[in-house]
Residue frames relative to the residue before (quaternion, step in Angstrom):
aa qw qx qy qz dx dy dz
M 1.0000 0.0000 0.0000 0.0000 0.00 0.00 0.00
G 0.2526 -0.8099 0.5131 0.1301 3.62 -0.42 1.17
L 0.6926 -0.3867 0.3930 0.4650 3.47 -1.42 -0.36
Q 0.6396 -0.5239 0.4203 0.3739 3.44 -1.26 0.42
A 0.4424 -0.7324 0.4343 0.2815 3.51 -0.59 1.11
A 0.1292 -0.7915 0.5973 -0.0061 3.53 -1.10 0.94
E 0.6375 -0.4942 0.3899 0.4443 3.50 -1.21 -0.13
P 0.3604 -0.7253 0.5059 0.2968 3.68 -0.58 0.75
R 0.2873 -0.7285 0.5931 0.1871 3.54 -1.27 0.49
P 0.5209 -0.6570 0.4557 0.2987 3.50 -0.91 0.88
I 0.1781 -0.8178 0.5370 0.1057 3.66 -0.99 0.65
R 0.3240 0.7825 -0.4642 0.2592 3.45 1.32 0.43
K 0.6811 0.5071 -0.2638 0.4575 3.58 0.86 -0.94
L 0.6499 0.5235 -0.2894 0.4688 3.38 1.14 -1.12
T 0.6427 0.5715 -0.2797 0.4268 3.53 1.00 -0.97
V 0.6328 0.5061 -0.2998 0.5035 3.52 1.19 -0.87
A 0.6600 0.5206 -0.3049 0.4476 3.60 0.81 -0.91
L 0.6585 0.4870 -0.3007 0.4886 3.53 1.01 -0.96
R 0.6880 0.4855 -0.3389 0.4196 3.62 0.83 -0.85
I 0.6005 0.5695 -0.3236 0.4587 3.56 1.09 -0.66
T 0.6881 0.4795 -0.2752 0.4699 3.52 0.84 -0.98
L 0.6901 0.4968 -0.2958 0.4354 3.55 0.96 -0.79
I 0.5538 0.6154 -0.3199 0.4607 3.45 1.38 -0.59
V 0.6550 0.5076 -0.2376 0.5068 3.43 1.08 -1.09
D 0.6163 0.5040 -0.3140 0.5173 3.61 1.01 -1.00
L 0.6515 0.5374 -0.3318 0.4203 3.69 0.84 -0.86
V 0.6218 0.5751 -0.3132 0.4295 3.55 0.91 -0.92
F 0.7398 0.3967 -0.2156 0.4989 3.63 0.92 -1.05
V 0.5946 0.5117 -0.4170 0.4591 3.64 1.13 -0.31
V 0.5893 0.5362 -0.3851 0.4658 3.62 1.20 -0.59
L 0.6278 0.5417 -0.3172 0.4602 3.64 0.93 -0.99
C 0.6634 0.5077 -0.2959 0.4632 3.52 0.90 -0.89
A 0.6335 0.5029 -0.3172 0.4951 3.63 0.96 -0.89
I 0.6130 0.5324 -0.3416 0.4735 3.67 0.98 -0.72
G 0.6481 0.5397 -0.3120 0.4374 3.55 0.99 -0.98
Y 0.6753 0.4757 -0.3158 0.4669 3.54 0.93 -0.91
G 0.6409 0.5436 -0.3460 0.4172 3.57 0.98 -0.68
L 0.6452 0.4966 -0.2954 0.4998 3.53 1.18 -0.87
H 0.6220 0.5568 -0.3414 0.4319 3.60 1.06 -0.75
A 0.6631 0.5047 -0.2975 0.4660 3.58 1.05 -0.95
L 0.6262 0.5554 -0.3267 0.4389 3.52 1.10 -0.79
A 0.6848 0.4971 -0.2577 0.4663 3.41 1.08 -0.87
A 0.6260 0.5246 -0.3122 0.4853 3.53 1.22 -0.58
S 0.5865 0.6002 -0.3097 0.4471 3.57 1.22 -0.85
Q 0.7010 0.5033 -0.2885 0.4149 3.55 1.08 -0.58
L 0.5997 0.5095 -0.3499 0.5083 3.55 1.45 0.03
S 0.6217 -0.4714 0.4572 0.4268 3.44 -1.41 -0.02
P 0.5193 -0.6527 0.4102 0.3689 3.71 -0.71 0.86
D 0.7483 0.4107 -0.2778 0.4407 3.65 1.05 -0.54
D 0.3613 0.7151 -0.5044 0.3221 3.64 1.28 0.25
Y 0.4461 -0.6896 0.5197 0.2352 3.52 -1.01 0.90
V 0.2596 0.6926 -0.6302 0.2361 3.60 -0.60 1.28
T 0.1534 -0.7538 0.6251 0.1321 3.63 -1.31 0.27
P 0.6402 -0.5161 0.3951 0.4095 3.63 -1.24 0.46
F 0.6691 0.5561 -0.3021 0.3897 3.70 0.99 -0.74
Y 0.7958 0.2622 -0.1774 0.5162 3.65 1.07 -0.32
A 0.5806 -0.6008 0.4434 0.3244 3.51 -1.19 0.70
F 0.0520 -0.7686 0.6364 0.0386 3.49 -1.14 0.73
E 0.7416 -0.3945 0.2767 0.4668 3.62 -1.24 0.10
G 0.8441 0.2098 -0.1564 0.4680 3.59 -0.74 1.03
S 0.6072 0.5745 -0.3223 0.4443 3.50 1.39 -0.21
G 0.4095 0.7410 -0.4889 0.2102 3.70 1.01 -0.12
L 0.6821 0.4853 -0.3015 0.4563 3.71 0.72 -0.89
A 0.6496 0.5249 -0.3040 0.4584 3.54 1.00 -0.98
D 0.6736 0.5030 -0.2960 0.4535 3.52 0.90 -1.02
L 0.6401 0.5440 -0.3074 0.4470 3.53 1.03 -0.71
V 0.6553 0.5000 -0.2735 0.4959 3.61 1.03 -0.90
L 0.6740 0.4915 -0.2931 0.4672 3.50 0.88 -0.90
M 0.6606 0.5355 -0.3037 0.4296 3.58 0.91 -0.87
W 0.7116 0.4318 -0.2235 0.5072 3.60 0.80 -1.08
S 0.6755 0.4504 -0.3485 0.4683 3.65 0.72 -0.76
G 0.6168 0.5381 -0.3463 0.4584 3.66 1.10 -0.75
L 0.6522 0.5475 -0.3086 0.4238 3.55 0.81 -0.88
V 0.6856 0.4696 -0.2668 0.4881 3.47 0.99 -1.09
L 0.6614 0.5381 -0.3364 0.3999 3.67 0.90 -0.92
I 0.5619 0.6115 -0.4001 0.3875 3.67 1.05 -0.48
P 0.7330 0.3813 -0.2592 0.5001 3.68 0.56 -1.02
V 0.6467 0.5343 -0.3095 0.4478 3.59 0.96 -0.92
G 0.6504 0.5219 -0.2975 0.4649 3.52 1.03 -0.86
L 0.6755 0.5171 -0.3064 0.4272 3.55 1.02 -0.83
V 0.6188 0.5485 -0.2894 0.4821 3.44 1.20 -0.86
A 0.6338 0.5391 -0.2811 0.4782 3.57 1.04 -0.93
G 0.6896 0.4725 -0.2908 0.4654 3.50 0.93 -0.88
F 0.6406 0.5056 -0.3309 0.4739 3.52 0.92 -0.78
L 0.6518 0.4905 -0.3198 0.4820 3.68 0.85 -0.89
A 0.6870 0.4993 -0.3184 0.4211 3.66 0.91 -0.81
L 0.6194 0.5237 -0.3095 0.4964 3.58 1.19 -0.79
K 0.6475 0.5149 -0.2893 0.4816 3.55 1.06 -0.83
W 0.6294 0.5085 -0.2936 0.5090 3.60 1.05 -0.74
S 0.6516 0.4793 -0.3452 0.4759 3.73 0.92 -0.77
Y 0.6627 0.5310 -0.3265 0.4149 3.54 0.95 -0.95
R 0.7148 0.4592 -0.2569 0.4607 3.54 0.77 -0.97
S 0.6436 0.5049 -0.3374 0.4658 3.59 0.87 -0.70
T 0.6532 0.5016 -0.3154 0.4714 3.52 1.00 -0.88
R 0.6081 0.5405 -0.3405 0.4713 3.61 1.03 -0.77
N 0.6867 0.4589 -0.3133 0.4688 3.57 0.85 -0.88
A 0.6253 0.5525 -0.3611 0.4164 3.67 1.01 -0.59
H 0.6420 0.5023 -0.3410 0.4683 3.56 1.16 -0.55
V 0.5780 0.5476 -0.3492 0.4941 3.58 1.29 -0.18
F 0.7185 0.4657 -0.2444 0.4551 3.45 0.98 -0.81
A 0.8357 0.1779 0.0214 0.5192 3.51 0.88 -0.96
R 0.3736 -0.6863 0.5717 0.2502 3.52 -1.25 0.30
G 0.8059 0.4391 -0.2314 0.3226 3.43 -1.49 0.27
L 0.3944 0.7427 -0.4417 0.3127 3.45 1.51 0.04
E 0.4322 -0.7521 0.4525 0.2068 3.59 -0.90 0.85
N 0.7510 0.3601 -0.1589 0.5302 3.45 1.06 -0.97
T 0.3398 -0.7495 0.5392 0.1791 3.53 -0.96 0.98
P 0.6922 -0.4921 0.3204 0.4195 3.61 -1.02 0.11
K 0.6089 0.5287 -0.3162 0.4997 3.52 1.18 -0.75
W 0.7044 0.4885 -0.2671 0.4402 3.54 0.84 -0.91
A 0.5521 0.6097 -0.3533 0.4457 3.51 1.30 -0.43
I 0.6256 0.4460 -0.2991 0.5659 3.65 1.41 -0.32
W 0.7511 0.4910 -0.2573 0.3586 3.48 0.55 -1.26
W 0.5859 0.6040 -0.3624 0.4008 3.54 1.12 -0.70
W 0.5953 0.5780 -0.3707 0.4173 3.67 1.14 -0.52
F 0.7567 0.4205 -0.2008 0.4585 3.52 1.08 -0.69
I 0.6310 0.5581 -0.3504 0.4094 3.65 1.22 -0.02
P 0.5312 -0.6982 0.3831 0.2891 3.56 -0.52 1.04
F 0.8052 0.1572 -0.2015 0.5351 3.66 -0.74 0.80
A 0.6471 0.4996 -0.3356 0.4681 3.69 0.95 -0.69
C 0.6196 0.6087 -0.2805 0.4085 3.36 1.22 -0.67
L 0.6110 0.5706 -0.3018 0.4583 3.47 1.49 -0.16
F 0.8103 0.2078 -0.1065 0.5374 3.45 1.24 -0.27
K 0.6696 0.5625 -0.3149 0.3688 3.58 1.04 -0.88
P 0.5907 0.5527 -0.3612 0.4638 3.68 0.97 -0.49
Y 0.6224 0.5180 -0.3278 0.4867 3.56 1.13 -0.72
A 0.6431 0.5129 -0.3246 0.4669 3.65 1.03 -0.86
V 0.6422 0.5207 -0.3682 0.4253 3.62 0.94 -0.67
I 0.6819 0.4535 -0.3018 0.4882 3.57 0.88 -0.94
S 0.6077 0.5437 -0.3683 0.4465 3.59 0.94 -0.57
E 0.6282 0.4878 -0.3360 0.5044 3.61 0.89 -0.72
V 0.6778 0.5092 -0.3231 0.4206 3.60 0.71 -0.88
W 0.6938 0.4852 -0.2746 0.4559 3.42 0.91 -0.97
R 0.6995 0.4854 -0.2857 0.4399 3.56 0.87 -0.98
S 0.6585 0.5304 -0.2911 0.4476 3.57 1.21 -0.72
A 0.6093 0.5364 -0.3036 0.4989 3.47 1.34 -0.54
I 0.6476 0.5111 -0.3272 0.4609 3.62 1.11 -0.62
E 0.7991 -0.0761 0.1065 0.5868 3.48 0.81 -1.06
P 0.1872 -0.8534 0.4709 0.1224 3.58 0.29 1.25
D 0.6819 0.4824 -0.3300 0.4398 3.64 0.96 -0.45
R 0.7949 0.1921 -0.0798 0.5700 3.72 1.17 -0.56
W 0.2215 0.8415 -0.4795 0.1136 3.41 1.07 0.74
K 0.5835 0.6181 -0.3383 0.4037 3.52 1.19 -0.64
G 0.6386 0.5231 -0.2950 0.4811 3.60 1.25 -0.57
L 0.5791 0.5982 -0.3855 0.3976 3.63 1.10 -0.35
K 0.3803 -0.6857 0.5497 0.2882 3.55 -1.22 0.42
D 0.5387 -0.5960 0.4192 0.4230 3.63 -0.94 0.41
P 0.5651 -0.6022 0.4645 0.3199 3.56 -1.12 0.95
T 0.5487 -0.6450 0.4399 0.2991 3.54 -1.05 0.91
L 0.5792 0.5866 -0.3631 0.4343 3.61 1.12 -0.64
L 0.6261 0.5310 -0.3205 0.4726 3.59 1.08 -0.87
R 0.6755 0.4849 -0.3469 0.4339 3.47 0.79 -0.88
W 0.6261 0.5517 -0.3311 0.4404 3.56 0.92 -0.96
W 0.6843 0.4789 -0.3128 0.4523 3.70 0.79 -0.92
W 0.7154 0.4614 -0.3123 0.4216 3.51 0.76 -0.73
G 0.5768 0.5560 -0.3573 0.4801 3.48 1.19 -0.59
A 0.6596 0.4981 -0.2832 0.4864 3.63 0.94 -0.99
H 0.6095 0.5271 -0.3577 0.4720 3.70 1.01 -0.78
L 0.7163 0.4458 -0.2905 0.4514 3.60 0.62 -1.03
A 0.6244 0.5296 -0.3504 0.4548 3.74 1.01 -0.76
A 0.6455 0.5420 -0.3059 0.4427 3.57 0.96 -0.87
G 0.6868 0.5052 -0.2703 0.4473 3.44 1.02 -0.92
F 0.6620 0.4463 -0.3069 0.5180 3.57 0.97 -0.93
G 0.6162 0.5252 -0.3862 0.4419 3.73 0.92 -0.59
A 0.6444 0.5309 -0.3159 0.4506 3.66 1.02 -0.71
M 0.6030 0.5659 -0.3170 0.4643 3.44 1.20 -0.88
I 0.7103 0.4595 -0.2704 0.4596 3.49 0.69 -1.19
G 0.6207 0.5443 -0.3369 0.4527 3.61 0.99 -0.80
S 0.6442 0.5256 -0.3225 0.4524 3.66 1.05 -0.83
A 0.6175 0.5423 -0.3394 0.4577 3.55 1.09 -0.95
F 0.6582 0.5310 -0.2799 0.4544 3.52 0.81 -0.98
E 0.6382 0.5423 -0.3301 0.4356 3.54 0.96 -1.00
R 0.6874 0.5289 -0.2750 0.4149 3.66 0.93 -0.93
S 0.7703 0.3845 -0.1534 0.4850 3.46 1.23 -0.70
A 0.5120 0.6670 -0.4046 0.3595 3.60 1.33 -0.29
T 0.0358 0.7813 -0.6210 0.0512 3.65 -0.71 0.99
T 0.7035 0.4234 -0.2533 0.5115 3.76 1.05 -0.13
A 0.6459 -0.5296 0.4029 0.3741 3.49 -1.18 0.35
G 0.6202 0.5165 -0.2923 0.5130 3.59 1.18 -0.92
Q 0.6904 0.4674 -0.3070 0.4590 3.60 0.73 -0.78
V 0.6264 0.4982 -0.3397 0.4940 3.63 1.05 -0.71
M 0.6305 0.5205 -0.3430 0.4625 3.64 0.88 -0.60
V 0.6338 0.5113 -0.3372 0.4724 3.58 0.99 -0.81
H 0.6338 0.5514 -0.3207 0.4375 3.54 0.98 -0.95
D 0.7010 0.4810 -0.2906 0.4391 3.47 0.85 -1.07
L 0.6658 0.4745 -0.3401 0.4646 3.61 0.83 -0.81
I 0.5927 0.5105 -0.4080 0.4708 3.78 0.93 -0.58
S 0.6907 0.4984 -0.2907 0.4358 3.50 0.76 -1.11
L 0.6290 0.5076 -0.3407 0.4802 3.65 1.07 -0.69
V 0.6711 0.4884 -0.3234 0.4544 3.63 0.76 -0.69
A 0.5994 0.5419 -0.3472 0.4759 3.61 1.17 -0.79
M 0.6919 0.5141 -0.2804 0.4222 3.50 0.92 -0.93
V 0.6293 0.5325 -0.3124 0.4721 3.52 1.14 -0.75
I 0.6427 0.5124 -0.3104 0.4776 3.50 1.12 -0.83
Q 0.5911 0.5692 -0.3205 0.4733 3.60 1.20 -0.80
I 0.6467 0.5132 -0.3257 0.4607 3.62 0.92 -0.91
G 0.6587 0.5174 -0.2878 0.4643 3.60 1.10 -0.83
S 0.6645 0.5062 -0.2893 0.4674 3.50 1.09 -0.88
T 0.6548 0.4854 -0.3279 0.4775 3.58 1.06 -0.67
L 0.6226 0.5590 -0.3167 0.4467 3.56 1.02 -0.66
L 0.6480 0.5232 -0.2667 0.4850 3.46 1.22 -0.84
Y 0.6348 0.5335 -0.2884 0.4788 3.44 1.12 -0.99
L 0.6056 0.5466 -0.3370 0.4699 3.66 0.95 -0.68
R 0.6874 0.4819 -0.2711 0.4709 3.49 1.04 -0.83
V 0.5610 0.5896 -0.3309 0.4778 3.61 1.25 -0.76
I 0.7444 0.4031 -0.2318 0.4792 3.60 0.51 -1.16
G 0.6297 0.5451 -0.3289 0.4452 3.59 1.20 -0.60
R 0.6740 0.4654 -0.2990 0.4895 3.53 1.18 -0.54
I 0.7199 0.4416 -0.3024 0.4420 3.64 1.00 -0.66
E 0.5557 0.6296 -0.3999 0.3673 3.66 1.02 -0.58
P 0.7630 0.3744 -0.2714 0.4516 3.66 0.65 -0.89
L 0.5843 0.5249 -0.4320 0.4432 3.66 1.19 -0.23
Q 0.6361 0.4941 -0.3436 0.4829 3.61 1.02 -0.77
T 0.6220 0.5509 -0.3497 0.4328 3.69 0.92 -0.84
A 0.6757 0.4866 -0.2989 0.4661 3.54 0.98 -0.90
L 0.6665 0.4950 -0.3235 0.4540 3.56 0.93 -0.65
I 0.5823 0.5126 -0.3564 0.5208 3.60 1.18 -0.53
A 0.6648 0.4653 -0.3360 0.4782 3.70 0.68 -0.89
Q 0.6837 0.4656 -0.3243 0.4588 3.79 0.90 -0.58
G 0.4377 -0.7048 0.4507 0.3295 3.58 1.25 -0.26
R 0.2531 0.8158 -0.4978 0.1503 3.52 1.23 0.47
R 0.0561 0.7713 -0.6340 0.0045 3.55 -1.21 0.75
R 0.5147 -0.6661 0.4194 0.3399 3.57 -0.82 0.64
P 0.6146 -0.5434 0.4062 0.4023 3.63 -1.08 0.58
Q 0.5088 -0.6200 0.4535 0.3887 3.58 -1.04 0.48
D 0.5709 -0.6163 0.4548 0.2955 3.56 -1.19 0.69
T 0.2955 0.7877 -0.4795 0.2494 3.57 0.61 1.19
G 0.5123 -0.6480 0.4020 0.3951 3.50 1.39 -0.20
A 0.4858 0.6502 -0.4414 0.3827 3.54 1.27 0.12
P 0.5735 -0.5433 0.4468 0.4200 3.76 -0.99 0.25
S 0.5825 -0.6095 0.3898 0.3706 3.59 -1.11 0.64
W 0.6848 0.4921 -0.3029 0.4439 3.67 1.18 -0.45
A 0.4539 0.6923 -0.4633 0.3163 3.56 1.29 -0.04
P 0.5059 -0.6385 0.4661 0.3453 3.59 -1.14 0.35
């Protein structure tokens, strides 16, 4: 039993806004990755046992610190806007999915809340987007479809980037030598590169789903009434 059917709302403009914000975010993530690379290079010029920390400038780290500081400052507001738009996109696309198909397990509100619940955030947001995508491909028989490979790659990259950032943060708090700072920088650099890949994959995911839902809206698609009758019945 799904939510009560309502009029679907187009997601094209929302998708464009999300795409633009993510591209801006991507530019500064790339700059941040460059900053970590420069910082690691500067740390490598010191003796591995020299006392330095990631929080204070040391010889040769000036440019890297500048790049990291300004890219980090911009990433905070841009990331917040991108996160808000992504949640709104997830909510609206899930709401539309309930109009197109029956039997979806995740409601529009839970499409948002799953992101904030420990442990569940590791797999439930993926399940939400999976339902949205499959129900847009084949609304009547979406449960029989396999998850798109692109979706799996995106979610794997998303989780890897998150775990990489957590590991980098742990190293950052404990690093007290040039060698440890360099390890932290390299871990953070790898996490940023994976995040870049995750964002590019996510752009493709929303780019695939939006035209499918737009086409269903144009067709006037509505799910069959919850009467127990087969989907092909008149």
